[in-house]
C-alpha positions as CSV (number, residue, x, y, z in Angstrom):
1,M,-51.5,-27.6,83.0
2,P,-52.5,-25.6,86.2
3,R,-52.2,-22.3,85.8
4,S,-50.0,-20.0,88.0
5,E,-51.0,-17.1,90.2
6,G,-50.9,-14.2,88.1
7,G,-50.3,-15.9,84.6
8,S,-51.1,-18.2,82.6
9,A,-49.6,-22.1,82.7
10,M,-47.4,-21.8,79.8
11,D,-45.2,-18.7,81.7
12,A,-45.0,-20.6,84.8
13,A,-43.3,-22.9,82.6
14,H,-41.8,-21.4,80.4
15,P,-37.5,-22.1,81.3
16,F,-36.9,-18.3,80.5
17,S,-39.5,-16.5,82.4
18,D,-37.0,-14.8,85.0
19,A,-34.0,-14.4,82.5
20,R,-32.8,-11.3,81.5
21,F,-31.7,-10.9,77.8
22,F,-28.6,-8.9,76.8
23,T,-27.7,-7.6,72.8
24,H,-23.0,-6.9,73.0
25,A,-23.0,-6.8,69.9
26,H,-18.5,-6.7,69.5
27,L,-18.0,-6.2,73.5
28,P,-17.5,-9.3,74.4
29,I,-14.4,-9.2,71.6
30,A,-13.2,-6.1,73.1
31,A,-13.4,-7.5,76.4
32,A,-11.5,-10.9,75.5
33,Y,-9.0,-8.1,74.5
34,C,-9.2,-6.2,77.4
35,R,-8.5,-9.5,79.0
36,A,-5.1,-10.6,77.2
37,L,-3.4,-7.3,77.6
38,D,-4.6,-7.8,81.7
39,L,-6.1,-4.2,81.2
40,Q,-6.7,-4.5,84.5
41,G,-4.2,-5.5,86.5
42,I,-1.8,-3.9,85.0
43,V,-3.9,-0.4,85.7
44,D,-4.6,-1.5,89.2
45,R,-0.9,-2.0,89.8
46,M,-0.1,1.5,88.4
47,V,-2.6,3.2,90.1
48,P,-2.9,2.1,93.6
49,T,-6.2,3.6,95.3
50,G,-8.6,2.5,98.1
51,M,-12.1,3.2,96.6
52,A,-14.5,0.2,96.1
53,L,-13.9,1.0,92.6
54,S,-10.9,-0.4,91.6
55,A,-8.6,1.8,88.7
56,G,-8.4,-0.8,86.3
57,L,-12.6,-2.0,85.7
58,A,-13.1,1.7,85.6
59,V,-10.9,1.5,83.2
60,Q,-12.1,-1.2,81.3
61,A,-15.6,-0.3,82.2
62,M,-14.8,3.1,80.6
63,V,-13.3,1.5,77.6
64,L,-16.3,-0.9,76.5
65,D,-17.9,2.5,77.0
66,V,-16.4,4.2,74.5
67,L,-16.2,1.2,72.1
68,S,-20.4,0.5,72.3
69,G,-20.7,4.5,71.7
70,R,-19.2,7.1,73.5
71,S,-21.4,7.9,76.7
72,P,-21.4,10.8,79.0
73,L,-19.3,10.1,81.9
74,Y,-22.7,10.8,84.2
75,R,-24.5,8.3,82.1
76,V,-21.9,5.3,82.4
77,E,-23.7,3.7,85.2
78,Q,-27.4,3.5,83.4
79,F,-25.2,2.1,80.5
80,W,-24.1,-0.6,83.0
81,E,-27.0,-1.1,84.3
82,L,-28.4,-3.0,80.8
83,Q,-25.2,-4.9,80.5
84,D,-23.8,-8.4,82.0
85,R,-21.3,-6.8,83.7
86,A,-20.2,-10.3,84.7
87,L,-19.4,-11.4,80.7
88,L,-18.2,-7.7,80.3
89,L,-15.8,-6.6,83.3
90,G,-15.0,-10.3,84.9
91,S,-17.1,-9.9,87.7
92,S,-21.0,-8.9,89.0
93,V,-20.5,-5.5,90.5
94,P,-23.2,-3.7,91.1
95,S,-24.1,-0.7,88.6
96,H,-23.6,2.1,90.8
97,V,-20.0,1.7,91.4
98,F,-20.1,3.1,87.8
99,N,-21.3,6.9,89.7
100,D,-19.7,10.1,88.3
101,T,-18.2,10.8,91.3
102,N,-16.3,7.8,91.2
103,L,-15.3,7.7,87.8
104,A,-14.4,11.2,88.4
105,R,-12.2,10.3,91.9
106,A,-10.4,7.3,88.9
107,L,-9.7,9.4,86.3
108,D,-7.7,11.7,89.3
109,A,-5.8,8.8,90.0
110,L,-4.7,8.1,86.5
111,F,-3.4,11.6,86.2
112,E,-1.0,11.6,89.4
113,A,0.5,8.1,88.3
114,G,0.6,9.9,84.6
115,P,-1.2,8.1,82.0
116,S,1.9,8.3,79.8
117,K,3.2,5.6,81.5
118,I,0.3,3.6,81.9
119,I,0.0,4.0,77.8
120,T,3.2,3.0,77.4
121,E,2.9,-0.4,79.5
122,L,-0.5,-1.3,77.9
123,G,1.3,-0.5,74.2
124,I,4.5,-2.4,74.8
125,R,2.1,-5.4,76.6
126,A,0.4,-5.1,73.5
127,A,3.3,-5.4,71.2
128,R,4.6,-8.9,73.2
129,T,1.4,-10.4,73.2
130,F,0.4,-10.1,69.3
131,G,3.8,-10.5,68.5
132,L,3.4,-6.8,66.8
133,D,6.3,-5.2,64.7
134,M,8.4,-2.6,66.7
135,G,10.8,-1.9,63.6
136,A,8.8,1.5,63.1
137,V,7.4,4.4,65.5
138,S,5.3,6.9,64.1
139,Y,4.4,10.2,65.6
140,D,1.7,12.4,64.8
141,T,-0.7,15.5,66.6
142,T,-4.0,15.8,66.3
143,S,-6.5,18.5,68.4
144,T,-9.4,18.0,70.1
145,S,-12.4,21.0,70.3
146,V,-13.6,21.8,73.6
147,W,-17.3,23.9,74.5
148,G,-16.9,26.3,78.1
149,E,-15.0,28.2,80.0
150,Y,-11.1,27.4,80.6
151,R,-8.8,29.3,82.5
152,C,-6.1,29.8,80.5
153,S,-3.7,32.9,80.6
154,D,-4.1,32.8,85.1
155,R,-3.3,29.4,85.3
156,E,-0.7,28.9,88.1
157,P,3.3,27.7,87.3
158,E,2.2,24.5,89.7
159,E,-0.8,23.4,87.9
160,K,-0.5,20.1,85.9
161,G,-2.4,19.6,82.7
162,P,-2.5,20.8,79.2
163,R,-3.8,24.4,78.6
164,I,-7.0,24.6,76.9
165,V,-6.5,27.5,74.5
166,R,-7.0,28.3,71.1
167,G,-4.2,27.3,68.3
168,H,-3.6,25.7,65.0
169,S,-7.2,23.3,64.9
170,K,-6.7,19.9,62.8
171,D,-10.0,19.5,63.3
172,G,-11.4,22.3,61.1
173,H,-12.9,24.5,64.7
174,P,-10.2,27.5,65.1
175,E,-13.0,28.9,66.6
176,L,-13.0,26.8,69.6
177,K,-10.6,26.6,72.1
178,Q,-8.5,23.0,72.3
179,F,-6.5,20.5,73.8
180,M,-3.5,18.6,71.6
181,T,-2.6,14.9,71.4
182,G,0.6,13.6,70.7
183,L,0.9,9.3,70.5
184,L,4.0,7.5,68.9
185,C,2.3,4.3,67.6
186,V,4.0,0.6,66.2
187,E,2.0,-1.7,63.9
188,R,-1.4,-1.7,63.3
189,G,-1.9,1.6,64.8
190,V,-0.9,0.5,68.5
191,P,0.1,3.8,70.8
192,I,3.2,2.2,72.6
193,F,3.0,6.4,74.3
194,G,0.9,9.1,74.4
195,A,0.6,12.9,75.8
196,T,-1.6,15.7,76.0
197,L,-0.4,18.6,74.8
198,D,-1.1,22.5,74.9
199,G,-3.4,23.6,72.5
200,N,-1.1,25.8,70.9
201,S,2.2,22.8,71.1
202,S,3.8,22.8,67.8
203,D,4.6,20.0,66.6
204,K,8.2,21.0,65.6
205,R,8.9,21.2,69.1
206,S,6.5,18.3,70.4
207,N,9.0,16.6,67.8
208,N,11.7,17.8,69.3
209,A,10.9,17.3,72.9
210,M,10.4,13.5,71.8
211,L,13.6,12.9,70.0
212,T,15.1,13.7,72.8
213,R,13.4,10.5,74.9
214,I,12.8,8.1,72.0
215,G,16.0,6.1,72.6
216,S,15.8,5.8,76.2
217,L,12.2,5.0,75.4
218,M,12.6,1.7,73.3
219,A,15.7,1.0,74.9
220,R,14.0,0.0,78.5
221,H,11.9,-2.2,75.9
222,G,15.1,-3.5,74.4
223,L,15.1,-1.9,71.3
224,G,18.6,0.1,71.2
225,S,19.4,2.9,68.7
226,G,19.5,1.9,65.4
227,A,16.7,-0.9,66.1
228,F,13.7,1.1,64.8
229,V,12.8,3.3,62.4
230,Y,11.0,6.9,63.9
231,V,8.5,8.3,61.2
232,A,7.2,11.6,60.9
233,D,5.2,13.7,59.2
234,S,7.1,17.3,57.7
235,A,7.2,18.8,60.9
236,M,9.4,16.9,62.5
237,V,12.2,18.1,59.6
238,T,14.5,21.0,61.1
239,L,17.7,22.0,61.5
240,D,17.0,21.5,65.1
241,N,15.0,18.4,65.1
242,L,18.0,16.4,62.8
243,S,20.3,17.8,65.0
244,V,19.5,15.2,67.8
245,L,18.4,13.0,66.0
246,G,22.1,11.0,66.9
247,G,21.8,7.7,66.0
248,N,18.3,6.6,65.3
249,R,16.9,5.9,61.9
250,F,14.3,8.0,61.2
251,V,12.1,8.6,57.4
252,S,10.0,12.0,57.3
253,R,8.5,13.9,54.2
254,L,10.7,17.2,53.0
255,P,8.7,20.3,53.3
256,G,8.4,22.6,50.9
257,T,10.4,25.1,53.0
258,F,14.0,23.9,52.3
259,E,14.8,25.2,48.7
260,A,16.4,21.2,48.3
261,C,13.1,19.7,47.9
262,P,12.1,21.5,44.7
263,Q,15.3,20.9,43.6
264,A,14.8,17.5,44.0
265,I,11.8,17.3,42.5
266,D,13.0,19.3,39.1
267,R,15.6,17.0,39.0
268,A,13.8,13.9,39.6
269,V,11.3,14.9,36.3
270,A,14.1,16.3,34.2
271,Q,16.0,13.0,34.8
272,G,12.5,10.5,34.5
273,Q,14.2,8.1,35.4
274,W,11.1,6.6,37.3
275,L,11.7,3.2,39.3
276,P,7.8,1.5,39.6
277,I,6.7,1.4,42.8
278,G,2.7,0.6,42.1
279,S,-0.5,0.3,44.5
280,L,0.2,0.2,48.3
281,A,-3.5,-0.5,48.9
282,E,-4.5,-2.9,51.4
283,L,-8.1,-3.1,50.2
284,E,-10.1,-3.6,47.5
285,S,-12.2,0.5,47.1
286,P,-14.7,1.2,44.5
287,R,-11.8,4.5,43.2
288,P,-8.4,3.2,41.9
289,A,-6.2,3.5,43.6
290,A,-3.0,5.4,43.3
291,V,-0.2,4.4,41.9
292,Y,3.1,5.6,42.6
293,K,7.0,6.1,40.9
294,G,10.2,6.8,42.9
295,C,13.0,8.8,41.6
296,E,16.4,7.8,44.1
297,T,18.7,11.4,45.0
298,S,19.8,12.7,47.4
299,V,20.0,16.5,49.6
300,D,22.0,18.8,51.8
301,L,20.3,19.4,55.2
302,G,22.4,21.9,57.0
303,G,26.0,20.8,55.3
304,T,24.5,17.3,55.8
305,A,24.0,14.9,53.3
306,Y,20.6,12.9,53.5
307,R,19.4,10.3,50.9
308,A,16.0,11.3,49.5
309,V,13.1,9.9,47.1
310,V,11.5,12.0,45.1
311,V,7.6,10.1,45.1
312,H,5.5,10.3,42.3
313,S,1.5,9.6,42.9
314,N,-1.2,9.9,39.8
315,A,-3.5,10.5,42.3
316,H,-2.9,14.5,42.1
317,D,-3.5,16.4,45.1
318,K,-6.2,18.5,44.1
319,R,-5.5,22.0,46.1
320,R,-2.1,21.6,43.9
321,Q,-4.0,21.3,40.1
322,K,-6.3,24.3,41.1
323,A,-3.1,26.1,41.4
324,I,-1.9,24.5,37.9
325,D,-5.1,25.9,36.9
326,R,-4.8,29.3,38.2
327,E,-1.3,29.5,36.5
328,L,-2.6,28.0,33.4
329,A,-5.2,31.3,33.3
330,K,-2.8,33.4,34.3
331,S,-0.3,32.5,31.3
332,L,-3.1,32.2,28.6
333,K,-4.4,36.6,29.8
334,E,0.0,37.0,29.3
335,I,0.2,35.8,26.3
336,T,-3.6,37.2,25.2
337,D,-2.1,40.9,26.0
338,A,0.8,40.5,24.3
339,V,-0.4,40.1,21.0
340,G,-3.5,42.0,21.0
341,Q,-2.1,44.6,18.7
342,T,-0.4,42.5,16.6
343,Q,-0.8,43.8,13.1
344,C,-2.2,40.9,11.2
345,R,-2.7,42.5,7.4
346,Y,1.2,43.6,5.0
347,F,1.7,44.5,2.4
348,C,5.1,43.0,2.1
349,E,5.3,39.5,2.2
350,R,8.8,39.6,3.7
351,D,7.8,42.1,6.2
352,A,4.7,39.1,7.1
353,R,7.5,36.3,7.6
354,C,9.3,38.9,10.0
355,A,6.3,39.4,11.9
356,S,5.4,35.6,11.7
357,E,8.7,34.4,12.9
358,A,8.4,37.1,16.0
359,L,5.1,35.9,16.8
360,C,6.4,32.7,17.2
361,R,9.3,33.6,19.5
362,T,6.2,34.8,21.6
363,E,5.9,32.9,24.7
364,T,4.9,32.3,28.1
365,A,5.1,29.7,30.9
366,L,2.9,27.6,29.8
367,H,2.0,29.5,26.0
368,A,3.2,29.7,22.8
369,I,2.0,30.8,19.4
370,R,1.6,29.5,16.2
371,A,1.8,31.9,13.0
372,T,1.5,31.0,9.2
373,V,1.4,33.9,6.2
374,C,-1.2,33.6,4.1
375,E,-1.7,34.9,0.3
376,V,-5.1,37.0,0.0
377,V,-5.8,38.7,-3.5
378,V,-7.7,41.8,-3.4
379,N,-8.9,44.1,-5.8
380,K,-7.2,47.4,-5.9
381,R,-8.9,50.4,-5.4
382,G,-11.4,52.4,-7.9
383,R,-14.4,51.9,-10.5
384,P,-14.0,48.4,-12.0
385,P,-13.4,48.5,-16.1
386,K,-15.9,47.6,-18.3
387,Q,-14.7,45.3,-19.9
388,G,-11.9,42.4,-18.7
389,P,-10.7,41.5,-15.4
390,R,-11.0,43.3,-12.5
391,A,-7.5,44.7,-11.7
392,T,-6.5,42.9,-8.2
393,D,-3.6,42.6,-5.8
394,V,-1.8,40.6,-3.8
395,R,-1.4,41.3,0.4
396,Y,-0.5,39.1,3.0
397,D,-2.5,38.4,6.5
398,L,-0.8,36.6,10.0
399,Q,-3.1,34.1,11.1
400,W,-2.2,32.4,14.6
401,E,-3.5,30.6,17.6
402,I,-2.2,30.2,20.8
403,V,-1.1,26.4,22.2
404,V,-0.6,25.4,25.2
405,R,2.8,23.8,25.8
406,D,2.6,20.5,26.8
407,D,5.6,19.9,27.8
408,K,6.0,21.9,30.0
409,L,2.2,21.8,31.6
410,Q,2.9,18.2,32.0
411,Q,5.9,18.7,33.7
412,L,4.2,20.8,36.0
413,R,1.7,18.3,36.5
414,E,3.8,15.6,37.0
415,R,5.9,18.0,39.6
416,A,2.4,18.6,41.5
417,G,2.2,15.1,41.9
418,C,5.8,14.7,43.6
419,F,6.7,14.8,46.9
420,V,10.4,13.7,48.7
421,L,11.1,11.4,51.5
422,V,13.8,12.4,53.4
423,T,15.9,9.8,55.3
424,N,18.8,8.6,57.0
425,V,18.0,4.9,56.6
426,P,20.5,3.4,53.7
427,S,19.2,1.8,50.4
428,A,21.7,-1.2,50.7
429,G,22.8,-3.7,53.0
430,G,21.7,-5.8,56.3
431,D,19.4,-2.7,58.0
432,S,17.8,-1.2,54.4
433,L,15.0,-0.1,53.3
434,D,14.5,0.4,49.0
435,A,12.2,3.1,47.7
436,T,9.4,1.0,48.1
437,A,9.9,-0.3,51.4
438,L,10.6,3.3,52.4
439,L,7.5,4.9,51.1
440,R,5.2,1.7,52.8
441,T,6.5,2.2,56.3
442,Y,5.7,6.3,55.9
443,N,2.6,5.8,54.4
444,L,1.2,2.7,56.3
445,S,2.4,4.7,59.5
446,F,0.5,7.6,59.0
447,R,-2.7,5.8,57.6
448,R,-2.8,4.2,60.7
449,F,-3.0,7.2,62.6
450,L,-5.2,8.9,60.9
451,T,-8.1,5.7,61.1
452,L,-6.7,5.7,65.0
453,N,-8.1,9.5,64.4
454,R,-11.2,9.2,63.0
455,T,-12.4,6.3,65.5
456,G,-12.3,8.7,67.9
457,L,-9.5,6.5,69.6
458,V,-6.9,9.6,69.4
459,S,-9.3,11.9,71.5
């Protein structure tokens, strides 16, 4: 075999000598989902531009970049130099079009067109394409911390976008400025509405804003009032928010700031009429899954009666258990101080018995006294006789111990594992949800939102 110039004969004959090799891992699957959703087409129709780089192509390029590990905008061009652009993007565009200037212009165009509208269009398309259940929609917010200089207080009134300020940090960085992101999601955490909010936005106010527009938002896509359940965390439950619900069905967690919350829990614990719910875990885990039970009741909020389900989980909240431990130590100190100066020996049996009864009546929230009287033979004073037995006398010793009131402690620990779901969804009828279905709707909605948050797709 003849040798080629500058290489061996084997090099010249090798069929892949001029080939390029790519390692895409999961990106072709993600690109297939983008094509199924018509991501580029939807974005291009909603964000027309005269740029060489269309907005739809820029969005898909940035989405795949995020799913590959997230590169800064100024390195997206380098990322696409090493990828098969025809496979992942549908066209062999040169990598230099993904420079940071073009991407910044595309982002500006997206902002002017309204990102919330684009998210809604894509979310509804995903729900219809993959047959997702839109009967339950969950809303929550998360915070994204940022570094650097941001003009906040001197922002002009006509300026758009969220205010980057300090607020309640949900990612554990209260020292940093932030902005908030609100998402309305359906089954499997698919967002159908999203918005960026000021860094100091209140969840109560953002829920109120969502409640005022969710009816019209869902109606545009064929879901009228009563056709879906609005799922939100406890920040939604305010008298103002409940007043704007209208005919919309909802389920949320009743905050402990309402007196009705501890009262409902106390009633459920006292009655002990629990309905088994079981575990809601979808996947196997090395840790034991939480097991739930529920108790149906009702609560009055602002003069309106709502259905409530008191839910007990055997996976007690660690913070609540620590509070119980502190309360247990406080109760022990109180009863120890109360009996610290108690007389222990008596000459009269009757006096000893009376003291024992009084001591047994001494108790605190979590402790009680268990006391008994014992006869003790003691030698009389004086010199013992040279012959015969020594003279003795009888005394009465009060013996006691501090015991834990197990019934009260058990109630306290049982209360610690309880929370209250409040809803206007009936428990019987055509559109009803029993306690199990209600908890599953609430639990799975927020579990999927938190999963979406941890993956970074929220921010």
